[in-house]
C-alpha positions in Angstrom: 4.0 38.9 19.1 3.3 36.2 16.3 5.4 33.1 16.1 6.2 32.4 12.3 7.8 29.5 10.6 10.7 30.5 8.0 8.8 28.6 5.4 5.9 31.2 5.9 8.0 34.5 5.9 7.0 35.7 2.6 3.4 36.5 4.0 4.7 38.3 6.9 7.0 40.9 5.4 7.6 44.1 7.3 5.7 42.7 10.5 7.3 42.3 13.7 7.4 38.6 14.5 9.0 35.9 16.3 11.3 32.9 15.1 12.2 30.2 17.4 15.0 27.8 16.1 18.7 27.0 16.2 21.8 29.0 15.2 23.3 27.5 12.1 26.3 29.6 11.5 27.6 33.3 12.5 29.9 36.0 11.4 30.6 39.4 12.2 31.7 42.8 10.6 32.2 44.5 14.1 29.0 46.7 14.5 26.9 44.1 12.2 26.6 40.5 13.4 24.9 37.9 10.8 23.0 35.0 12.4 22.0 32.0 10.2 18.9 30.5 11.9 17.1 27.4 10.9 13.7 26.5 12.7 13.5 23.0 10.7 11.3 24.4 8.0 14.1 26.7 6.4 17.1 29.0 7.3 17.0 32.8 7.5 19.8 35.5 8.0 19.2 37.4 11.0 20.8 40.9 11.1 21.9 42.4 14.4 22.7 46.1 14.1 24.7 47.6 16.9 22.3 50.9 16.6 19.1 49.0 16.5 19.5 46.9 19.6 20.2 47.1 23.3 24.0 46.5 24.3 23.3 43.5 26.3 21.3 41.9 23.5 24.1 42.8 20.9 26.8 41.3 23.3 25.0 37.8 23.5 26.4 37.1 20.0 29.8 36.2 21.8 28.0 33.6 23.8 26.0 31.8 21.0 27.4 28.6 19.6 26.7 26.6 16.8 23.4 24.8 17.4 22.5 27.1 20.3 18.9 27.1 20.5 17.1 30.7 20.4 14.0 33.1 20.0 14.5 36.1 17.8 12.2 39.0 17.2 12.3 41.2 14.4 11.1 42.5 10.7 11.5 40.4 7.9 12.5 41.9 4.6 12.9 40.5 1.0 16.8 40.3 -0.2 17.8 38.1 -3.3 21.3 37.7 -2.3 20.3 36.5 1.3 19.7 32.6 1.8 16.2 31.8 1.3 15.6 35.2 -0.3 14.7 36.9 2.8 16.5 38.4 6.0 15.3 39.1 9.6 16.3 42.6 11.1 16.6 41.7 14.6 15.2 43.8 17.5 15.6 41.1 20.2 17.2 37.6 21.0 16.6 35.4 23.7 19.0 32.4 24.1 17.1 29.3 25.2 20.3 27.0 25.5 23.8 27.5 24.5 25.0 24.4 23.0 28.3 22.5 24.0 31.0 22.2 21.4 29.1 20.9 18.2 30.9 17.6 17.1 30.0 18.2 13.4 31.6 21.5 12.4 30.9 23.1 9.0 33.5 21.0 7.3 33.8 17.7 5.7 33.5 14.8 8.0 34.0 10.9 7.1 30.8 9.0 6.4 31.4 6.4 9.4 31.9 9.6 11.6 28.6 11.4 10.4 26.7 7.9 10.6 27.8 7.5 14.2 26.2 11.1 14.9 23.4 10.6 12.8 21.0 12.1 15.2 22.8 15.1 14.8 23.7 14.8 11.0 19.9 15.1 10.3 20.2 18.9 11.0 22.4 19.5 8.1 20.9 21.0 5.0 21.8 18.1 2.9 19.9 15.5 4.8 17.0 18.1 5.4 16.6 18.2 1.6 17.0 14.3 1.2 14.3 13.7 4.4 12.1 16.5 2.9 12.0 14.9 -0.4 11.3 11.4 0.9 8.1 12.8 3.0 7.0 14.1 -0.4 7.5 10.7 -2.1 5.5 9.2 0.6 2.7 11.8 0.5 2.4 11.6 -3.3 2.3 7.8 -3.4 -0.5 7.8 -0.6 -2.2 10.6 -2.8 -2.2 8.3 -5.8 -3.6 5.4 -4.3 -6.1 7.3 -2.1 -7.2 9.1 -5.4 -7.9 5.8 -7.0 -10.2 4.5 -4.5 -7.5 2.1 -2.6 -8.1 1.4 1.2 -5.0 1.6 3.5 -4.6 -1.7 5.3 -2.3 -2.0 8.1 -0.6 -5.3 8.1 0.9 -7.2 11.1 4.9 -6.8 11.7 5.2 -10.0 13.8 4.0 -13.0 11.8 4.0 -16.8 12.2 6.0 -17.8 9.0 8.2 -16.3 6.0 6.9 -14.6 3.0 10.0 -14.2 1.2 12.2 -17.1 2.0 13.4 -18.7 5.3 17.0 -17.3 5.2 16.5 -13.8 5.8 14.4 -13.9 8.8 14.6 -11.9 12.1 13.1 -14.3 14.8 12.0 -14.0 18.2 9.9 -16.1 20.9 6.2 -15.4 21.1 5.4 -16.0 24.4 4.3 -19.7 24.7 3.4 -19.7 21.1 6.9 -20.7 19.8 8.7 -18.6 17.2 7.5 -15.5 15.6 9.1 -13.4 12.9 9.5 -9.9 12.0 7.8 -9.2 8.4 9.6 -9.4 5.2 6.5 -8.0 3.5 2.9 -6.9 4.1 1.9 -8.8 1.1 0.1 -12.0 2.1 -2.2 -10.0 4.4 -2.8 -7.3 1.7 -4.1 -10.2 -0.3 -6.6 -11.0 2.5 -7.5 -7.2 2.3 -7.9 -7.3 -1.5 -10.4 -10.2 -1.2 -12.5 -8.1 1.2 -12.0 -4.5 -0.3 -11.1 -5.2 -4.0 -7.9 -2.8 -3.9 -5.7 -2.2 -0.9 -2.5 -0.8 -0.2 -0.2 -1.3 2.9 2.6 0.6 4.0 5.2 0.1 6.7 8.5 -1.2 7.7 9.7 -4.6 6.6 13.0 -6.6 7.8 15.2 -8.7 5.9 18.3 -10.3 7.8 20.1 -10.5 4.6 24.1 -10.4 5.2 24.7 -8.0 2.7 26.8 -4.7 2.9 26.0 -3.4 -0.4 24.7 0.2 -1.0 21.3 -1.0 -1.9 20.6 -2.8 1.3 19.1 -2.2 4.6 18.0 -4.7 7.1 14.9 -2.2 8.0 13.2 -0.6 5.3 9.9 0.7 4.0 7.6 -0.7 1.5 4.5 0.5 0.0 2.4 -2.7 -1.3 -0.8 -2.5 -3.3 -3.0 -5.6 -4.1 -5.7 -5.5 -6.6 -8.3 -8.3 -7.1 -9.0 -9.2 -10.6 -5.8 -7.8 -11.6 -3.3 -9.8 -13.7 0.5 -9.2 -14.7 -0.2 -7.1 -17.8 -2.5 -4.8 -15.3 0.1 -4.3 -12.5 2.8 -3.5 -15.0 0.9 -0.7 -16.5 -0.4 0.4 -13.4 3.3 0.6 -11.8 4.4 2.7 -15.1 1.6 5.3 -14.2 2.5 5.5 -10.7 6.1 6.1 -11.2 5.4 8.7 -13.9 3.1 10.6 -11.3 5.5 10.5 -8.6 8.4 11.7 -10.5 6.2 14.6 -11.9 5.0 15.3 -8.6 8.7 15.6 -7.0 9.9 17.7 -10.0 7.0 20.3 -9.4 6.9 20.4 -5.6 10.7 19.7 -4.8 12.9 21.4 -7.1 14.9 23.3 -4.5 15.5 20.4 -2.5 17.0 18.5 -5.8 18.7 21.5 -6.7 20.5 21.6 -3.2 21.6 18.1 -3.7 23.1 18.7 -7.2 20.8 16.3 -8.8 20.9 16.5 -12.7 17.2 16.8 -13.4 17.4 15.9 -17.0 17.2 12.1 -16.6 14.1 12.5 -14.4 12.3 14.7 -16.9 12.7 12.1 -19.4 10.8 9.7 -17.5 7.5 8.8 -19.6 5.7 5.7 -19.8 5.1 3.0 -21.2 8.6 1.7 -20.2 10.8 -0.6 -22.1 10.3 -4.3 -21.1 12.4 -7.3 -21.5 11.7 -11.1 -20.7 13.9 -12.5 -18.2 15.4 -14.8 -21.1 16.1 -11.6 -23.1 17.8 -10.0 -20.2 20.1 -13.0 -19.3 21.1 -13.1 -23.2 22.1 -9.2 -22.9 23.9 -9.9 -19.8 25.7 -12.5 -21.1 26.8 -10.6 -24.1 28.2 -8.0 -21.6 30.3 -10.6 -20.0 28.4 -11.5 -17.0 28.7 -14.9 -15.8 25.2 -15.3 -14.8 23.4 -18.7 -15.7 19.7 -19.0 -16.5 17.8 -19.9 -13.7 19.7 -17.4 -11.3 18.1 -14.4 -9.8 19.8 -11.0 -10.5 22.0 -9.3 -8.1 23.2 -5.7 -7.9 26.0 -5.9 -10.4 23.4 -7.7 -13.0 20.8 -4.9 -12.3 23.0 -2.0 -12.6 23.8 -3.4 -16.1 20.3 -3.9 -17.1 19.2 -0.2 -15.7 21.9 1.5 -18.0 20.4 0.3 -21.2 17.7 2.8 -21.5 17.1 6.2 -20.0 13.8 5.0 -18.7 13.1 2.4 -16.1 12.9 -0.9 -17.4 10.8 -3.9 -16.6 12.1 -7.3 -16.5 9.4 -10.1 -16.6 8.4 -13.8 -16.3 11.3 -15.2 -14.2 12.2 -18.8 -13.6 10.0 -20.5 -11.1 13.1 -21.7 -9.1 14.6 -18.2 -8.2 10.9 -16.9 -7.0 8.6 -17.1 -4.2 6.1 -19.7 -3.9 3.1 -17.3 -4.2 3.8 -16.4 -7.6 1.5 -17.9 -10.3 3.1 -20.0 -13.1 2.8 -18.6 -16.8 0.4 -21.1 -18.5 2.3 -20.1 -21.7 5.9 -21.0 -20.5 6.7 -23.7 -18.7 9.0 -23.0 -15.5 8.2 -19.4 -15.6 6.3 -17.4 -13.2 4.0 -14.3 -14.1 6.2 -11.7 -12.3 8.1 -8.6 -13.1 10.6 -6.2 -11.5 11.1 -2.7 -12.5 14.9 -1.3 -12.7 15.5 2.4 -12.1 17.8 4.0 -14.7 20.9 5.3 -14.1 22.2 2.2 -12.5 20.1 2.4 -9.5 18.5 -1.1 -10.1 15.4 -2.6 -8.7 12.7 -0.6 -6.9 9.9 -2.7 -7.7 8.9 -6.2 -7.4 5.5 -7.8 -8.1 3.5 -10.5 -9.6 0.3 -12.5 -10.3 -0.5 -14.6 -7.2 -1.4 -18.1 -7.3 -5.0 -18.1 -7.0 -5.6 -22.0 -7.3 -5.9 -24.0 -4.4 -4.2 -27.2 -5.3 -1.1 -25.4 -7.0 -0.6 -23.4 -4.0 -0.4 -26.5 -1.9 2.1 -28.0 -4.0 4.2 -25.2 -4.0 4.1 -24.6 0.0 5.1 -28.5 0.1 7.7 -28.3 -2.5 9.2 -25.2 -0.6 9.3 -27.2 2.6 6.9 -24.7 4.1 4.9 -25.1 7.5 1.3 -25.5 5.9 -0.4 -24.9 9.4 1.0 -21.3 9.5 -0.5 -20.7 6.1 -3.9 -22.2 6.8 -5.2 -18.4 6.9 -3.5 -17.7 3.6 -4.8 -21.0 1.8 -8.4 -20.1 3.0 -8.4 -17.2 0.5 -8.3 -19.9 -2.3 -11.0 -21.8 -0.6 -13.6 -19.1 -0.2 -13.9 -17.1 -3.5 -10.8 -17.2 -5.1 -10.2 -14.8 -8.0 -7.0 -13.8 -10.2 -5.0 -11.1 -8.2 -1.7 -9.3 -8.6 0.1 -6.7 -6.8 3.7 -5.3 -6.4 6.0 -3.9 -3.8 7.9 -0.3 -4.3 11.0 0.2 -1.8 10.8 3.8 -0.5 14.5 3.9 0.2 15.8 2.7 -3.1 13.2 5.0 -4.7 14.5 8.1 -2.7 18.2 7.1 -3.6 17.2 7.2 -7.3 15.2 10.4 -7.4 17.5 12.0 -5.1 20.7 10.8 -6.9 22.5 9.3 -4.0 25.2 6.8 -4.0 24.0 4.9 -0.9 20.6 4.1 0.5 21.7 5.0 4.1 21.1 8.6 3.6 17.6 7.8 2.5 16.1 7.0 6.1 16.4 9.1 9.2 18.0 6.1 11.2 19.5 3.3 9.0 19.6 -0.3 9.9 22.6 -2.3 8.4 24.2 -5.2 8.9 27.1 -3.7 11.0 24.8 -0.9 12.6 22.2 -0.3 14.8 23.2 2.6 16.6 22.1 5.3 17.1 
């Protein structure tokens, strides 16, 4: 007997097949039992007719509880009225494990309760749709870079120094070598890769010990970070536009059913079309102040400011050339604007805020040394990074895309905690 996944059921109509999964829900009309069965790839309705199955097997219905694991045998038939468009007429059923009373019943539960049972909440149809879209987003992004000749470079998680400022570091003792830190970004190491391979990207978890409880923040999240030798700010702005348009088109094409299951309004996503609107930092500050914001020139944008700016257009918006004082040491100064750096942020529309941050990197040795000294960073920890400016330095640029914020935007979610299987937040590290 052939074991078939529900996602492949259309290729096996009217064949006697086996499905291995779990009971999602059940109901009965007496002589006919209806079992909703899931196997991780989809859901199908199994039909047990009393006249078509042994009495002992028919009676097993009474023992089955929500999320009991089981193996069923039968023939699949197309039926537009059924969940997923197919039904399985059962000829046999074998319980693998009768589940205890399942804590997540098919009713509304509070978010705090669901987060406490996140390991079980993942089985719900909503979480299945979100994480399926997340998987496709990651695949589409990797395809985008692989098709363009980028090398995947795996960067370390344990690092000797800060990349994005010393106030948001998770630290640990590293044997007899002193303190080490969980990586805030793979960027600095990706720069070394760009000098070796020309164009690289890294993709992995990053960590920020930021004491924030907003709907956009996690302490552990995933970033995709390309780094390109000989690229400048204008290049990476255009390149990131191309990447986002490619990504949205892929998800609309391949994950329409999942977006529909989330009640995502597709109209805003279908409008995404590069080139995106661009505002300088100065123009953005002026607009914010006109809207009543108390932000002062020189301050970085927070969630409130990003929300305002990302509702100006129905496209992602690029904010560029921020003041040096609110940005990282590795960003190259703007030769045409004193006190500014050659950087950019991309804010997703509909109020979702920043999903990409990038810059042209400081490629001049003496200027980089000055910035390290000005920010009181430990020069010895950055000697390897400084070497990149000693041996064949070239202009180069890159950016980081936050996976969770991107998933939140594309899925139309209110909070990033649903965008990752097991979210880590300031107040949560369980399960």
